[in-house]
N, C-alpha and C positions, 0 to 999 in steps of 0.2 A: 504494500500500500504506500502510495506517495504521501509524504509529509514534509513539513518545512525543514525537518532535520535530515532528510534523505541526502546521502552523499552521492554525488554524480561521478561515476568512474571516468577516468581520463579518456578512455577509448570511445565513450558515448557523448562526450561534451559537444563535439562539432555538430552531430546530428540533432541533439536536443536544442542547442542554440538556434539552429536553422529553423526548426519548427516554431519555437517561441517568437523569434523575430519576424517570421512571416505572417504571424497572426495580425488581423486587422486592428485589434484593440491594443496592441503593444505600445504604440506611441502615446496613446491616451493614458495608459498605465504609468508610463514614465513621467508624463506631465503631472499626474495626480501625486506621485511620490516626490515631485520637485527635483527630479533627476534631469538636469539640463544637458549634461554631457553624458552620452551613452556609455562612455568608458567607465563611468562610475557604477553602472549596474552590476550586481554581484549574483552569485549562484542562488542566494536566498531570494532575490527578486524574481529570478526565473521560476523557482518553485512556487512562490506565492502567486504569481500570475497564472501558472499552469493549473493550480488548485481552484482558481475561480472559473475555469472552463472545463467541464467534465470531459468533453471530447479530447481536449489537449492533455488532460490528466491521464486518460486511458492510453493515449499514444506514448506518453513518457514512460508509464508503467510497463508498457509492452517493450519499449526499447531497453529499459533497465533489466527486465527479466531475461531478455535475450543476450545482453552484453555483460551482465554482472555475474562472476563466478560465485558470489556469496549471496544467499537468499536473505531477504530482509524480513524482519518480524513485523507483526501487525499490532502488537500491544505496547510498543515503546519505540524509542529512537533507534534508528538503524545503526549497526556497528560500522565504523569507518572502514572503507575499502583499503586493501593493502597499499594500493598506489595512490590513495587520496591524501597527499601531504601538503598540497598547495592551499594556503590559507588566504592569500590575497589574489583574487582572480581578476584579470583584465578582460572584460567582455566588451567588445566594440562592434558597432554595426558593420555589416558587409554591404557591398553596393546595392543589393536588392532591398535593403532597408535603410534609407538615408537618415542621418541624424537630424533631429528637429532643428530647424533654422540653419541647417548646413546642407547645401545641395552637392557638395563635393563628395567624392568617393571616400568611404571610411575603411579602416583597416582593423581586422580582428586577429589579435595575437593568438588566441586559442585555436582559431581556424588554421592559422599558419602552423602552429605546433602539432595539431592533430595529425598532420601528414607524417610526422616522425615520432609520435608518442610511443609507439611500440619499441622504439630504439633507445628511449630515454629512461634513466632511473628516476625515481621520485626526487632525489636530491638534485640531480642535474636539471630536471625540469623546473624545480623551484628556483634554482639559481638563474635560469634563463628568463623566467617570468619576472623575477625581481629586477633583472638588468634591462630587459627589453620593454617591460611594462610602461615606464615613464616615457620611453621613446614613442610608443604607439599612442599614448595619451596625448603627447604633443602633436603628433601627426594628425590626430582627429579633432583637434580644437578648431573652432570656427575660423574661417579665413579672416585675416586682419587687413583692413583697408589702409594702405600706406599713402600718405600725402607727400608728394615730392616737394622738398623745400630747398631752394637755392640759397646757400649761405654766402655771405660776404665776409671775408676774413677781416678782423679788426684792423683798422688803419687803412683799409682800401677805400679809395674814393669811388662812389657810384659812377657808372658810365656817364650819367647826365651831367656830372660835375666837370667833365673834361671840356676843354675849349671846343666849340662847335662852329664850323663855318656857316655863314648865312649869305643869302643873296643880297647884293647891295645895289650899286649903280649900274647903269647901262652905258655901253660904249660901242664903237665900231672899229674894225680893223684899220680903216683910214685914219681914225684918230690916233691910233698907236703908231702907224707908219704912214705919215702924210704922203700922198701921191696924187697926181693928176690923172691917173688911170681911170678909164670908164668902166672897168670890170665891176659888175654888180656886187660881187662878194665883198668888195671893200666896204660896203655900207650895210652889210647884214648885221643886225643888232647882236651884241655879245654881252653877257652878264659878268660883272666884276663881283668877286666874293670878298667877304671880310670876316673877322672874328678869329682867324688862326694865322700863324706865321707861314707864309708861302716861301718857296725857294727865292733866292736873290736873283734878280735879273742880271745876266751876264752882258755887260756893255760891249764886249768884243764878239758876241755871238753873231755870225754871218747868217742872215735870214734868207731862206728861200720862201718868199712871200706867198706864192700860190699854195705850196704844200702846208705851210704853217696855218694859213687861213682855212684850208680844207680840214685840218685837224680841229681847229677851234670851233668852226661852225658845226662839225659833227658832235662835239662835246656839248654845244649849246642845245642841240636836239636830244641829248641823252643817248646818242649812238656810240657804239664801240668802234674802235679803229684798229686795224692791223697794219703795222709798218714793217715792210720787208725790204731787203737789199743787202749788199755786201757788208762785210765787217768793217767797222770804222767810218761809216758814212753819217753818223750822227743820229741814228734811230732812237737812242735813249736820251740824247740831249734835247731833241725837239719837244717831247712831252714835258720835260722839266722846265724848259723856257716858256712853254704855253702856260704851265701852272704859275710860273713867276709873274707873267704879264697879266693873268686873270685873277691872281690872288687866291688860287685854289691850293689845298693841301695835296701832296702827291706821295704815294707809297710805292717804292720800287721793290718788287719781289723777284729775286734771281732764282730761276728754276734749273735744276740739274737732274741727272738720272737717279740721284740719291734722295731727291725731295720726297717727303712722306706726307700723307694726308693730314696726320695729326699736327705736323708743324704749321700747316696752313689754317686748319679748322680750330684746333685746340684740344684740350683734354682735362681730366680731373687732376687736381694737384692738392697737396697738403700744405696749408698755410695757417700758422698759429693754432695747430692742433685741430683744424677744421678742414674737411674735404670740400673743396669748391671747384667749380668749373672755371677754367681760364681760357679765354679766347686766344686762338692763334693769330698770326700776323694778318691773315686775310680777313678773318671775322672782325678784328679791330678796325681794319681799314674800311670795310663796307658799312660799318655803323656810323661813320663820320660823314656828314653832308658835304657835297662838293668834291669829294676825294677822287683824284685820278689814280687808279690802280694800274701801275706799269708792270706788265708781265714780261720780264726780260728772258729771252730764249725759251719760250713756251714749249717748243717742240722737243726740247731735251727732256721734259718731264714725262714720266710713265703715263700710260693710258689712264690708269685709275686716278691719277692726280689731275690730268687734263679734264676728266669727266666732271670734276667739281664745278668747273666754270660754265658748263652747259646750262645749268639752271640759273646761275648768277648772271649770265650774259643774255639770257632769254628775256622775253617781254615780262615774265613774272618777277624777275630780278630778286630771287630768293633762294635760300638753301636751308634744308632741314638737317639739324644736327642730330645724328642717330642716337648719341648717348643720352641727350636730355630731351629730345623731341621738340626742341625749340625751332620755330621757323624764323630764320633771320632774313629780314628784308633789307635790300640795299637802301641806304638813306637817300634823301633828295639830292639829285645831281651827281651821284656816283657813276663813273664811267670806267671802262676797261680799255687799256691800250696795250697791244702786243708789240714788242720790238723783237723781231726774229729774222734770221738770215734766210729763212725759207718762206714759202707761201702756205705752209701747212702740209706740203706734199713730201716732206722728208728730204733725205740726202740725194736728190736727183743729179746734182752736179758733181758729186764726189768730194766737194770742198768742206762739207760740214758733217763729218763722221759723228755718229751717235744721235743724230736727230731722228725723231719718230714721225710717222705719218699721223696727222691729226684727223679726228672724226669730222667728216664734212658738215655734220650738224653743228659742230662747234665753230668751224671756220665761217659758216654763213651767218653766225650770230654777230659777226663784225661787219657793220653796214658798209664801211669804206676800207679799202685796202690800198695803201700808198706805197709805191716803189720809190725808196729813198736811194738815190745814187750819189756819187761823188760830186762835189762842187766843181765849177769850172776852174781852170788854173788861176784866173783872176780872183775868183772868190776865195780859193784856197790860199793864195798868196796873202790876201787881206786878212784872213783868219789866222794864218801862221804869224804874220807880223803883229797882230793884236795880242796873241797869246804868249809870244816870246819876246816881244819888244825888239826884235831884230830889224835891221834895215830892210825896207820894202824891196830893194833891189835883190838882196839875198833871198828873201822869201819868194820872189818871182822866179829867180834862178832855180830853186828847188821845186816849186810847184809845177813849172813847165817840164822839168826833167821827169817828175813822177807821172804827170799826165801822159807823156810819150811812152813811158815804160808800160803803163796800163794797156796801151794799144798794141804792144808787141805780141805776136802770136805765141812766141816762146814763153811769155810771162802771163798767158791767159790763166785766170783763176788765182794768181798770186795777189795776196792782200797787201796793198800799200795805202795805209790809212793816215789820217791827220794825226793820230796819236804817235805813229812812228816818225812822222815829219817833225813834230814838236820835240820828241825825244832826241832825234838827230841834231836838230838846231841847238838845243840846250847843251848837248855834249860838246859841240864845237865852241859854244859860248864859254864853256868851262875850261877851254884851252887845249882840247884834243884836236888832232888833225881830222880833216873831213873824211879821210880814208878810214882811220880807226873808228870814228863815230859811225860811219856808214855800215861797217861790218857789225859793230856791236848793236845797233838799233834797227837795222833794216835787213841786210843780206844774210846774216847768220842764221836766221830762222827759216830760210828757204831750202828746198831740195838742191842737190849739187848742181844739176844742169841750169836751173833758174838762177842760182847764186852766181855761177860763172858768167852768165849772160848779163846780169844787171851790174856786176862789178866791172866787167869790161866796158860796158857802155858809160859808166860813171868815170872811169879812167880817161876814156877818149874825149868825153864831153867837157869835163870840168877842169882838169889841170889843177892849179892852185887858186882858181878864181873864187870859189865859194868861201875859202878861208879868208881871203882878203875882203870880200864883200861883207861877210858877217861881222868882221872886226873894223869895218869902215877904213880899210887901208888901201893904198894904191894897188892896182892890179899888177902882178909881176909881169915882166916882159915876156911875151910869147904866150901868156895865158889868155883864154877867152874872157873878154871884158864882161860878157853876160851870156848866159846860155840861151841863145836865140836860134834854135835849129831851123825855124821857119825861114830864116834869111839865107840858108845855104842851098846851093844847087841840089845836093843830095837829098835834103829834106823836101824840097819841092818835088823831086822826082818820085819820092815815096809818099807824097800827099801829107807830109808833116806840117804844111803851112795852112792846113784847114783850121777853121774856127772850132774851138772845143765847146 
């Protein structure tokens, strides 16, 4: 006969629990007893509930008679079963009987152990229940709703406290660069920005007006611009001078094959014993109004890094941070400018090893693509004289020589940049011979064939003329007074007298 003191043998527990928990009134019973957590229901609760339902009582008695090797008496409490030594029972709902108020799947320790009960001694089983019981209790607790809290470490200024650029006055390109030209773009309105420190205007910067205005009017519309061309043509300098003239902040991000997403987007960091989110350089830049984000050598970046810019450069102008779920929208006036040696098509010329092919969807997000080429010899001479304070005659001598070298078939693809010209001029100004300076700053970085070609041309064309010109000394007897190949018969024969 089933009583409240009946001991349930280990081998029968799983089947008995399944019957009790499947009963339609079981949940109401738990509520009546104030048992909010099913794991707190004990064997006594199972027996008491079964005794309230005759059909269930009969089922349990049948199971006990079949499974128990010791018969129970009817006149008093049953004798404990040999293997019944567990005093603290962890009874938890299984998936077919969800816990009140908890729709998640529950876990039953006794159901788990029932599969191996026949292999366990009472002592081992008691030890397992004592060890695993609290774990199962914790697993069956109702889900806790966690609110995401973004902490700001003590001492950190909120983002809104940072200087923020703002739209200010209006101007035109003609106001910046007076001209009598009738080109309509001279009078297209441009916005000047205020509130942050922009780069300084370089008074010696030689302006290509058509290209600079194309860049500025695109930024006025909020359009992105891709600048492409040979190394050393001023692709990075132009956006910086545009920012200086318009009062905009600019952030230059140099990209390489080792650039990682976290460096641009950000990550979690520990500050003053608090874990906080820290923006990467890109996220900081796009939060600041009016910022020109200059992406230097974008095609060197891996495909995964380039993919970041597809959303930021689209019409949505936003990026979702996976870690926090925050959707970062570009602030007012933020534009992206790429300065790259390619057009997004990779190393097609063989000159820019390591560049990658960009997704066409990314490239088309840049509304204008400008091919930035070398300045004319006259413009390069002016820029060289401005940056080194060398005599204009010496600058013209060098600029004309470099322009001719760029046109030689044997030197096709060789980079001869303004940076190299400045470095060469400054080395001669420091007292070195033009020959030594030429090797150290220009020819030494070339392949053997190209190096021999350009050094031979320099020896034949220059003599000691450049050394004298740069130091404002008389030209030595027999030396060319100025490098003017267009005046020689040979130059005319090979078309060197054409206008650059």
